[in-house]
C-alpha positions in Angstrom: 20.2 -14.5 -75.6 18.4 -16.3 -72.7 15.2 -18.2 -73.4 11.9 -16.9 -72.1 11.1 -19.9 -69.8 14.0 -19.1 -67.3 12.9 -15.4 -67.2 9.4 -16.4 -66.4 10.6 -18.7 -63.7 12.7 -15.9 -62.2 9.7 -13.4 -62.3 7.5 -16.1 -60.6 10.1 -16.6 -57.9 10.3 -12.8 -57.2 6.5 -12.6 -57.1 6.2 -15.5 -54.6 8.9 -14.0 -52.4 7.2 -10.6 -52.3 3.9 -12.3 -51.5 5.5 -14.2 -48.6 7.0 -11.1 -47.2 3.7 -9.3 -47.4 1.9 -12.2 -45.7 4.6 -12.3 -42.9 4.3 -8.6 -42.3 0.5 -8.8 -42.1 0.8 -10.8 -38.9 2.0 -7.8 -37.0 0.1 -5.2 -39.0 -3.1 -4.1 -37.1 -4.5 -2.9 -40.4 -4.0 -6.1 -42.3 -7.0 -7.8 -44.0 -8.0 -11.1 -42.3 -9.5 -12.3 -45.6 -6.1 -11.9 -47.2 -4.2 -13.6 -44.3 -6.7 -15.2 -41.9 -3.9 -17.0 -39.9 -1.4 -14.1 -39.7 -3.7 -11.2 -38.8 -4.1 -10.6 -35.0 -7.5 -11.0 -33.4 -8.7 -7.9 -31.6 -10.2 -8.0 -28.1 -13.3 -5.9 -27.6 -13.4 -4.1 -24.2 -16.7 -2.6 -23.2 -17.4 -0.1 -20.4 -20.9 0.6 -19.0 -21.2 3.2 -16.3 -24.3 3.8 -14.1 -24.9 5.8 -11.0 -26.8 5.5 -7.7 -27.6 7.7 -4.8 -29.2 11.1 -4.4 -26.1 13.2 -5.3 -24.5 14.1 -8.6 -21.1 13.9 -10.2 -19.0 12.9 -13.2 -17.2 9.7 -14.0 -14.4 10.1 -16.5 -11.6 8.0 -18.0 -8.1 9.1 -17.3 -7.2 8.3 -20.9 -10.2 9.9 -22.6 -8.7 9.3 -26.1 -8.8 5.6 -25.7 -11.6 4.9 -23.2 -14.1 7.6 -24.2 -16.1 7.7 -20.9 -17.3 11.1 -19.7 -20.5 10.2 -17.8 -22.5 12.9 -15.9 -24.8 11.4 -13.3 -27.6 13.1 -11.4 -29.6 11.3 -8.7 -28.7 7.9 -10.2 -29.7 8.9 -13.8 -27.2 9.2 -16.6 -27.5 12.6 -18.2 -27.2 11.7 -21.9 -23.4 11.9 -21.9 -20.9 9.2 -22.8 -21.6 6.4 -20.3 -21.0 3.5 -22.6 -18.0 2.9 -24.8 -16.3 -0.1 -26.5 -12.7 0.0 -27.6 -10.3 -2.6 -29.2 -7.2 -4.1 -27.8 -4.6 -6.1 -29.7 -4.9 -8.9 -27.2 -2.0 -8.2 -24.9 -4.1 -7.3 -21.8 -3.8 -4.1 -19.8 -5.7 -1.8 -17.5 -7.4 1.6 -17.5 -8.7 3.9 -14.8 -12.0 5.8 -14.2 -12.1 8.8 -11.9 -15.3 10.0 -10.0 -15.7 13.7 -9.2 -18.7 14.9 -7.1 -20.5 18.1 -8.0 -20.7 21.0 -5.5 -23.2 20.0 -2.8 -22.6 16.3 -3.4 -20.0 13.8 -2.2 -18.6 10.7 -3.9 -19.6 7.7 -1.6 -17.8 4.9 -3.4 -17.9 2.3 -6.2 -20.4 -0.5 -6.4 -19.6 -4.0 -5.4 -17.5 -5.9 -8.0 -17.3 -2.8 -10.1 -13.5 -2.4 -10.1 -10.5 -4.7 -10.1 -8.8 -2.3 -7.7 -10.0 0.9 -5.9 -7.9 3.8 -4.8 -10.2 6.4 -3.3 -12.2 7.9 -6.1 -10.2 6.0 -8.8 -11.5 2.7 -10.2 -8.9 0.5 -11.8 -10.1 -2.1 -14.4 -7.7 -4.9 -15.4 -8.2 -7.2 -18.4 -6.1 -10.0 -19.9 -6.0 -11.7 -23.3 -7.6 -14.8 -21.8 -10.7 -12.8 -20.9 -11.8 -12.5 -24.6 -14.4 -9.9 -25.3 -15.5 -8.4 -22.0 -17.8 -5.7 -20.7 -17.1 -3.9 -17.4 -20.2 -2.7 -15.5 -19.2 0.1 -13.2 -21.5 1.7 -10.6 -20.6 5.1 -9.0 -22.5 6.3 -5.9 -22.9 10.0 -5.2 -24.7 11.3 -2.1 -25.9 14.7 -1.0 -23.7 16.7 1.4 -25.3 17.2 4.8 -24.1 17.9 8.3 -22.7 14.4 8.5 -20.8 14.9 5.3 -19.2 18.2 6.1 -16.0 19.4 7.6 -16.3 22.9 9.0 -13.1 25.0 9.0 -13.2 27.7 11.6 -10.6 30.5 11.9 -10.4 31.3 15.6 -7.6 33.8 15.3 -7.6 37.6 15.2 -6.2 37.8 11.6 -6.8 36.3 8.2 -5.8 32.7 7.4 -6.2 30.2 4.6 -7.6 26.9 5.8 -7.2 24.2 3.2 -8.2 20.6 2.8 -6.5 17.8 0.9 -4.7 19.0 -2.2 -6.0 22.5 -2.0 -3.6 25.5 -2.2 -4.1 28.9 -0.5 -6.5 31.0 -2.6 -9.2 33.7 -2.2 -11.8 30.9 -2.0 -10.3 29.4 1.2 -9.3 32.7 2.9 -11.1 33.2 6.2 -11.2 36.3 8.3 -11.5 36.2 12.1 -14.3 34.0 13.4 -15.3 33.0 9.8 -16.1 29.5 8.7 -16.2 27.5 5.5 -17.8 24.0 4.9 -16.1 21.3 2.8 -17.8 18.2 1.7 -15.8 15.0 2.5 -16.5 11.3 2.3 -18.3 9.7 5.2 -16.6 6.3 5.1 -15.4 5.1 8.5 -11.7 5.6 8.8 -11.4 8.3 6.2 -8.6 10.7 7.0 -8.8 14.3 5.9 -5.7 16.4 6.0 -6.1 20.1 7.0 -3.5 22.9 6.9 -3.5 26.5 7.9 -1.6 29.3 6.1 -0.9 32.8 7.3 0.7 35.2 4.9 1.2 32.4 2.4 3.3 30.3 4.9 2.0 27.1 6.4 1.9 27.4 10.1 -0.1 24.4 11.3 -1.5 21.1 10.0 -3.5 18.1 11.3 -5.6 15.2 10.2 -9.3 14.6 10.9 -10.4 11.0 11.1 -14.0 9.9 10.4 -15.2 7.7 13.3 -18.4 5.8 13.9 -19.0 7.4 17.3 -18.4 11.0 16.3 -19.4 11.1 12.7 -22.0 8.9 10.9 -25.5 9.9 12.0 -24.2 12.8 14.0 -26.4 15.9 13.9 -23.4 18.3 13.8 -20.4 18.5 11.4 -16.8 17.8 12.3 -14.9 21.0 12.9 -11.3 21.9 12.3 -10.5 24.7 14.8 -7.6 27.0 14.1 -6.5 29.0 17.2 -3.9 31.6 17.9 -1.0 31.5 20.3 1.3 28.9 18.8 -1.2 28.4 16.0 -2.9 25.1 16.9 -5.2 23.3 14.4 -7.4 20.6 16.0 -10.4 18.5 15.0 -13.5 18.3 17.2 -17.1 17.1 17.0 -19.5 19.4 18.8 
């Protein structure tokens, strides 16, 4: 019959091996206890987001991944409306990026992002990049909303004898953009010089014409009248003019 000392030694070896495996696993386990394994546990990077607004208009800034970056910030005349405009989340330290999207309320236009607010800008999308070397970091993002006025409007005019859908950007034909003969509708668009706005005309659900209206310094900013997309009959011509 084996003596007790060898059995104790074997149990001790098994216990030490199990402890070593647990400690090794802790290095990749985001839920491990740093007090148990201070060297193996990963350090979490804290990413903060602080959104503010400026301008006389109103709108909303939201994170594309609302489950991770819980920003859903309503802004009116530069004042945050008690919604989620500040949030901090944890990252395991590998770096990455996230996106904020600005959407203007009816009667307002999104003017742009404040200087140094974003790592990259694509229209109304603010892309924020971070790396592990940044350590804990807070992004301060400013969104500017303005009020729609004549200088912010594109007027769509149906100059034909029948009904037509005049749509802008990503719009699709619907009752809201259907115009009868000589009817108009105004669409708020950005006023930045060089902005190109696509316009299309549909008759009976089929696209029959399209064009692009470009914001220019001479014919747009400070102008007393809006830019007009004029849809005329004949061969169905869609043109942009400043009257």
